[in-house]
C-alpha positions in Angstrom: 80.4 38.4 119.0 83.6 40.3 119.4 85.6 37.5 117.9 83.3 37.3 114.9 83.6 41.1 114.4 87.5 40.9 114.5 87.5 38.0 111.9 85.1 40.0 109.6 87.3 43.1 109.9 90.4 41.1 109.1 88.8 39.5 106.1 87.5 42.8 104.7 91.0 44.3 105.2 92.7 41.4 103.4 90.3 41.7 100.5 91.2 45.4 100.1 94.9 44.6 100.2 94.5 41.9 97.5 92.4 44.2 95.3 95.2 46.7 95.3 97.7 44.1 94.0 96.1 41.0 92.6 99.5 39.6 91.7 100.7 39.7 95.3 101.7 36.2 96.6 100.7 34.4 93.4 102.5 31.8 91.2 102.2 31.5 87.5 103.2 28.7 85.1 104.9 29.9 81.9 105.3 26.4 80.4 108.5 24.5 79.8 109.3 24.5 83.5 109.1 28.3 84.0 107.4 29.6 87.1 106.9 33.3 87.9 106.3 34.0 91.6 105.1 37.4 92.7 106.0 37.4 96.4 104.1 39.0 99.2 106.7 41.8 99.2 107.8 43.6 96.1 109.9 40.9 94.5 109.1 38.7 91.5 111.2 35.5 91.2 111.7 33.5 88.1 112.3 29.8 88.5 113.1 27.2 85.8 112.5 23.6 86.8 112.4 24.7 90.5 115.9 26.3 90.1 116.2 30.0 90.8 116.9 32.1 87.7 116.6 35.7 88.7 114.5 38.2 90.6 113.3 41.7 90.1 111.4 44.4 91.9 107.8 45.0 90.9 105.1 47.5 91.7 101.4 47.4 90.8 99.1 50.4 90.5 95.7 49.9 88.9 96.4 47.7 85.9 100.0 48.9 85.4 103.1 46.8 86.5 106.5 48.4 86.9 109.5 46.0 86.6 113.1 46.7 87.6 115.8 44.0 87.5 117.8 43.6 90.7 121.1 42.3 89.3 122.4 43.2 85.8 123.5 40.2 83.8 123.4 38.5 80.4 119.6 38.0 80.6 118.7 41.1 82.5 118.8 44.9 82.1 120.6 47.7 83.8 119.1 48.0 87.3 118.3 51.7 86.7 116.0 50.9 83.8 112.4 50.4 84.7 109.8 48.9 82.4 106.1 49.6 82.6 103.5 47.2 81.4 99.7 46.9 81.3 98.9 43.5 82.8 95.6 41.6 82.3 94.3 38.6 84.2 91.4 36.8 82.4 90.3 33.3 83.1 93.4 32.7 85.3 95.7 33.8 82.4 98.1 36.6 82.9 99.4 38.6 80.0 101.4 41.8 79.6 101.5 44.7 77.1 104.5 47.1 77.2 103.8 50.8 77.8 107.5 51.7 77.9 110.7 49.9 78.5 114.1 51.0 77.2 115.3 47.5 77.7 114.2 45.8 74.5 115.3 42.4 75.4 113.1 42.4 78.6 110.2 44.0 76.8 110.3 41.4 74.0 110.3 38.6 76.6 107.6 40.0 78.9 105.2 40.8 76.2 105.3 37.3 74.9 104.6 35.6 78.3 101.3 33.8 78.7 101.2 32.7 82.3 98.6 30.4 83.8 97.8 30.7 87.5 99.1 27.8 89.6 
């Protein structure tokens, strides 16, 4: 009986953690070889044809995602600039709508993403 109770408590605890961040530890297919992986920590990794492209920090609160690039480069933004987006998951499809992002290049890319859960 005690083992069953421990398992139930663990399952309930896990469901609350996932409810706070439904992106946590998920992979999404962006087509043309693009994969977006929201890790179990606070990192999102972008892969193209299984090759690492870049990574960023992400935070989720309610339906708002905050994105901050880790390394500045040709395809990324200054690491001090954060973008905030409303994300939506419907029928295993993830989309984003920018709330604010001073990095126009990133905002233009993220708002056009249509990702399908892997």
